[in-house]
C-alpha positions as CSV (number, residue, x, y, z in Angstrom):
1,M,129.2,79.3,105.3
2,S,127.6,82.7,104.7
3,L,125.0,84.2,106.9
4,T,122.3,84.0,104.1
5,K,122.9,80.3,103.6
6,A,122.8,79.6,107.3
7,L,119.5,81.5,107.7
8,I,118.0,79.6,104.7
9,I,119.1,76.2,106.1
10,A,117.8,77.1,109.6
11,A,114.4,78.2,108.2
12,L,114.1,74.9,106.2
13,I,115.0,72.9,109.3
14,A,112.5,74.8,111.4
15,T,109.8,74.3,108.8
16,G,110.4,70.6,108.6
17,V,110.3,70.2,112.4
18,Y,107.1,72.3,112.6
19,L,105.2,70.6,109.7
20,I,106.6,67.1,109.8
21,A,108.4,66.1,112.9
22,M,106.1,67.5,115.5
23,P,102.9,65.9,114.1
24,I,104.7,62.6,113.9
25,V,105.8,62.8,117.5
26,E,102.2,63.8,118.6
27,M,100.7,60.8,116.7
28,F,103.2,58.5,118.3
29,L,102.5,59.8,121.8
30,E,98.7,59.5,121.2
31,S,99.1,55.9,120.1
32,T,100.9,54.9,123.3
33,Q,98.0,56.3,125.5
34,E,94.9,54.4,126.4
35,R,92.0,55.4,124.2
36,P,88.7,56.2,125.9
37,S,85.6,54.3,124.9
38,N,83.7,57.6,124.1
39,F,85.1,60.3,122.0
40,R,84.3,63.9,122.2
41,V,84.9,66.3,119.3
42,K,87.1,69.1,120.5
43,E,87.5,72.6,119.1
44,L,90.8,73.2,117.3
45,T,93.3,75.2,119.3
46,A,94.9,78.3,118.0
47,W,98.1,76.3,117.6
48,E,96.4,73.7,115.5
49,H,94.7,76.4,113.3
50,L,98.1,78.0,112.8
51,R,99.7,74.7,111.8
52,I,96.9,74.0,109.3
53,R,97.1,77.4,107.7
54,S,100.9,77.4,107.6
55,S,100.8,74.0,106.0
56,K,98.5,75.3,103.3
57,L,100.8,78.3,102.8
58,V,103.8,76.0,102.3
59,V,101.9,73.9,99.7
60,F,100.9,77.0,97.8
61,T,104.5,78.4,98.0
62,I,105.8,75.1,96.5
63,F,103.5,75.4,93.5
64,A,104.3,79.1,93.1
65,A,108.1,78.5,93.3
66,F,107.8,75.8,90.7
67,G,106.0,78.2,88.4
68,A,108.8,80.8,88.9
69,S,111.4,78.2,88.1
70,F,109.5,77.1,85.0
71,G,109.3,80.7,83.9
72,S,113.1,80.9,84.2
73,F,113.4,77.8,82.0
74,L,111.0,79.3,79.4
75,N,113.3,82.3,79.1
76,V,116.0,79.9,77.9
77,V,113.7,77.9,75.6
78,A,112.4,81.0,73.9
79,A,115.9,82.4,73.2
80,S,117.7,79.1,72.4
81,L,115.2,76.9,70.5
82,P,114.8,79.1,67.4
83,R,118.6,79.5,67.2
84,G,119.1,75.7,67.4
85,E,121.1,76.1,70.6
86,P,121.1,73.5,73.4
87,I,118.6,74.0,76.2
88,A,119.2,71.6,79.1
89,L,122.8,70.4,78.5
90,R,124.5,73.7,79.2
91,S,125.5,75.8,82.2
92,S,124.2,79.3,82.7
93,A,126.7,82.1,82.1
94,C,126.7,85.9,81.9
95,P,126.3,86.9,78.2
96,K,128.6,89.9,78.7
97,C,131.7,88.4,80.5
98,G,131.0,84.7,80.1
99,T,131.4,84.0,83.8
100,A,129.5,80.9,85.0
101,I,126.5,81.8,87.2
102,R,126.7,80.4,90.7
103,R,123.7,78.3,91.9
104,I,122.8,80.8,94.6
105,D,122.7,83.5,91.8
106,N,120.5,81.3,89.6
107,L,117.4,81.2,91.8
108,P,114.3,82.7,90.2
109,I,113.2,86.2,91.3
110,Y,115.3,86.0,94.6
111,S,118.7,86.1,92.8
112,Y,117.7,89.0,90.5
113,L,116.5,91.1,93.5
114,R,119.5,90.1,95.7
115,L,122.0,91.1,92.9
116,G,120.1,94.3,92.1
117,G,119.7,93.2,88.5
118,K,123.4,93.1,87.8
119,C,126.0,90.4,87.2
120,R,128.0,89.6,90.2
121,A,131.3,89.3,88.2
122,C,131.2,92.2,85.8
123,G,128.4,94.4,87.1
124,S,126.6,94.5,83.7
125,P,122.8,95.0,84.0
126,I,120.7,91.9,83.7
127,P,117.6,92.4,81.4
128,A,114.4,93.0,83.4
129,R,112.7,90.5,81.1
130,Y,114.2,87.6,83.1
131,L,112.5,88.8,86.3
132,I,109.2,89.6,84.5
133,V,108.9,86.2,82.8
134,E,109.7,84.5,86.1
135,L,107.0,86.5,87.8
136,V,104.6,85.6,84.9
137,G,105.4,81.9,85.4
138,L,104.7,82.2,89.1
139,T,101.4,83.9,88.3
140,I,100.4,81.1,85.9
141,F,100.9,78.3,88.5
142,A,99.8,80.3,91.5
143,S,96.6,81.8,90.1
144,L,95.5,78.4,88.6
145,F,96.3,76.8,91.9
146,L,93.8,79.2,93.7
147,Y,90.9,79.3,91.3
148,E,91.2,75.9,89.5
149,L,93.1,73.3,91.4
150,V,91.9,73.7,95.0
151,T,88.4,74.5,93.8
152,G,88.2,71.2,91.9
153,A,88.3,72.9,88.5
154,A,85.1,74.9,89.4
155,N,86.0,77.3,86.5
156,V,85.9,74.6,83.9
157,P,82.5,74.1,82.2
158,G,81.5,70.4,82.0
159,F,83.9,69.3,84.7
160,R,82.6,67.1,87.5
161,Q,81.9,69.0,90.7
162,Y,83.1,67.6,94.0
163,L,81.2,67.9,97.2
164,F,84.3,69.1,99.1
165,S,87.2,71.2,97.8
166,G,90.3,72.8,99.2
167,I,93.9,71.6,99.6
168,T,93.0,68.8,101.9
169,W,90.3,67.2,99.8
170,I,91.8,67.8,96.3
171,L,95.5,67.2,97.0
172,L,95.9,65.1,100.1
173,Y,92.9,62.9,99.1
174,T,94.1,63.3,95.6
175,K,91.6,63.9,92.9
176,W,93.8,63.0,89.9
177,D,91.4,64.4,87.3
178,A,91.5,67.9,88.9
179,V,95.3,67.7,89.4
180,G,95.7,66.6,85.8
181,I,93.6,69.3,84.2
182,Y,95.4,71.9,86.4
183,F,98.9,70.9,85.0
184,F,97.5,70.5,81.5
185,H,96.2,74.1,81.5
186,C,99.4,75.4,83.1
187,M,101.3,73.7,80.2
188,I,99.0,75.4,77.6
189,F,99.7,78.8,79.1
190,C,103.4,78.1,79.2
191,F,103.3,77.2,75.5
192,L,101.6,80.5,74.8
193,L,104.1,82.4,76.8
194,T,107.0,80.8,75.0
195,L,105.6,81.5,71.6
196,A,104.9,85.1,72.7
197,L,108.5,85.5,73.8
198,M,109.7,84.2,70.5
199,E,107.5,86.7,68.7
200,Q,108.8,89.6,70.8
201,D,112.3,88.7,69.7
202,R,111.2,88.3,66.1
203,L,112.3,84.7,66.1
204,R,110.5,81.8,64.3
205,S,110.0,78.5,66.1
206,P,111.4,75.5,64.3
207,I,109.1,73.3,62.2
208,W,109.4,70.3,64.5
209,F,108.3,72.4,67.5
210,K,105.2,73.6,65.6
211,V,104.3,70.0,64.8
212,A,105.2,68.6,68.3
213,L,102.9,70.9,70.3
214,P,99.6,70.1,68.5
215,V,100.5,66.4,68.5
216,M,101.3,66.5,72.2
217,I,98.0,68.2,73.1
218,A,96.0,65.9,70.9
219,G,97.6,62.9,72.5
220,I,96.8,64.2,76.0
221,V,93.2,65.1,75.2
222,I,92.4,61.8,73.4
223,G,94.3,59.6,75.9
224,F,93.1,61.2,79.2
225,P,89.4,61.8,80.0
226,Y,88.4,65.1,81.6
227,M,91.2,67.0,79.8
228,L,88.7,68.4,77.3
229,T,85.3,68.6,79.0
230,V,83.3,69.8,76.0
231,S,81.7,67.0,74.0
232,I,81.6,67.1,70.2
233,G,77.8,66.7,70.5
234,D,77.7,70.0,72.4
235,Q,79.8,71.7,69.8
236,T,78.0,70.9,66.6
237,P,74.3,70.6,65.6
238,L,75.0,67.1,64.2
239,T,73.1,64.1,65.7
240,L,75.8,61.7,66.7
241,P,75.2,58.0,67.7
242,P,75.0,57.5,71.5
243,S,77.5,54.6,71.2
244,L,80.3,57.0,70.0
245,P,83.5,56.0,71.9
246,G,84.8,58.5,74.4
247,W,88.2,58.8,72.8
248,L,86.6,59.4,69.4
249,D,84.3,62.1,70.8
250,R,87.3,63.9,72.4
251,A,89.3,63.5,69.2
252,L,86.5,65.1,67.2
253,A,86.1,67.9,69.7
254,C,89.8,68.6,69.7
255,G,89.8,68.6,65.9
256,V,86.9,71.0,65.6
257,G,88.4,73.4,68.2
258,G,91.8,73.2,66.6
259,L,90.4,73.9,63.1
260,L,88.5,76.9,64.2
261,G,91.5,78.2,66.2
262,W,93.7,77.8,63.1
263,A,91.2,79.7,61.0
264,L,90.9,82.5,63.6
265,G,94.7,82.7,63.8
266,H,95.0,83.2,60.1
267,I,92.3,85.8,60.0
268,G,93.8,87.6,63.0
269,R,97.3,87.9,61.5
270,S,96.2,91.0,59.7
271,L,95.9,92.8,63.1
272,R,99.3,94.0,64.1
273,L,100.4,96.6,66.7
274,R,103.6,97.4,64.8
275,N,104.9,97.3,61.3
276,R,107.2,94.4,60.5
277,Q,106.0,92.6,63.5
278,S,106.0,88.8,62.9
279,S,102.8,87.0,63.4
280,D,104.2,83.5,62.9
281,S,103.3,82.4,66.5
282,L,99.8,83.8,66.5
283,T,98.2,81.0,64.4
284,L,99.9,78.3,66.5
285,C,98.6,80.0,69.7
286,F,95.0,80.0,68.5
287,L,95.4,76.4,67.3
288,L,96.6,75.2,70.7
289,L,93.8,77.1,72.5
290,G,91.2,75.6,70.3
291,M,92.5,72.0,70.7
292,A,92.9,72.3,74.5
293,L,89.8,74.3,75.4
294,G,87.2,73.7,72.6
295,W,85.8,75.9,69.9
296,Q,83.5,77.8,72.2
297,A,86.3,79.0,74.4
298,V,88.7,79.9,71.6
299,L,85.9,81.8,69.8
300,T,85.1,83.8,73.0
301,I,88.8,84.5,73.5
302,A,89.2,85.6,69.9
303,V,86.4,88.1,70.3
304,F,87.9,89.7,73.4
305,W,91.4,89.6,71.7
306,C,90.0,91.4,68.6
307,V,88.4,94.1,70.7
308,A,91.6,94.6,72.7
309,M,93.7,94.8,69.5
310,I,91.5,97.3,67.9
311,V,91.4,99.5,71.0
312,A,95.2,99.3,71.3
313,R,95.6,100.3,67.6
314,L,93.1,103.2,67.8
315,F,94.0,104.7,71.2
316,G,97.5,103.4,71.9
317,G,100.5,105.4,70.7
318,R,104.0,104.0,70.5
319,R,104.6,104.6,74.1
320,V,101.5,102.5,75.0
321,R,102.3,99.9,72.4
322,A,105.7,98.8,73.7
323,M,108.0,96.6,71.7
324,W,107.1,93.6,73.9
325,L,103.3,94.0,73.2
326,T,102.7,91.8,70.3
327,A,99.6,90.0,69.0
328,S,100.6,86.7,70.7
329,T,101.4,88.5,73.9
330,M,98.0,90.1,73.8
331,L,96.4,86.7,73.2
332,F,98.2,85.2,76.1
333,G,96.9,88.0,78.4
334,I,93.3,87.7,77.2
335,A,93.4,83.9,77.6
336,M,94.7,84.3,81.2
337,L,91.9,86.7,82.0
338,H,89.3,84.6,80.4
339,H,90.3,81.3,82.2
340,P,89.0,82.0,85.7
341,A,85.7,83.2,84.3
342,W,85.4,80.5,81.6
343,K,82.5,78.6,83.1
344,W,80.6,81.9,83.9
345,I,81.1,83.2,80.4
346,A,80.1,80.0,78.8
347,S,76.9,79.8,80.9
348,H,75.9,83.4,80.2
349,L,76.7,83.4,76.5
350,S,75.3,79.9,76.0
351,I,78.2,78.9,73.7
């Protein structure tokens, strides 16, 4: 066994003892002792504060690591899906020498840095895009964890507000609606990232993929309350009957948002940062945002995106407008920046 593996195993064992075994032993010892009739609330010791904070750090690290792993998977999806290649049922191999990649060399972020961005077998450079997309996947899950999940979706307009928030009250005393909307929004941003990667490679997503994504989002929004928090009554000036079923209200809101997103995507296809740059993914990205977030959010995002595109075209030369900076990539970035301020923007713009 190598020294690196031994250190990793030792660290995992120590973490398990510190976070799991020691609290269980303490609970067992306390249960065997005679309990006093009067209880006195004691201040937490420095050791207990350290355990609580380190436990929260471990939970956050698990979510961030999952995001990095998912980003690594999206690299494969974006490259393989348009070409009709298998995604899950194949082993990773170096594209230069064909050598199978070892498990220890297939860990997101860590393996790239450990190998210095080169293949262990042939020494050929590994594209930095793999590392960047893994970091972006980590950013999606980690940032939404901090400002959406543990806050009880405080950034989402119309979402119910909890009296208490934080890892303990949202995750341990699980608030499933907050957990559900967190993973739903992570999924939306992962879809946008995948489509942006396809656009960067000038690849077109297959027809079934374009159909499956809207159908999946519509099914989630209609089937699960709180996924789309904006009511159709809030989105249109129409007077709707008060007895309108909740699922129908969500279906109409999803449809209105998706229709506006589709229209904005078609209009925005005329804005390109480079000639011969495909805009096939842009309309689908706008459609998904409208269906998942509502027409107010997609309209706001479209305004910010349009301004950013015009500024990039007017003041950005070819060095600024790199090959990876496409219309869908810009939309993904604007949507990520808009999301934490979503509720604030909606309340101040009154849309």
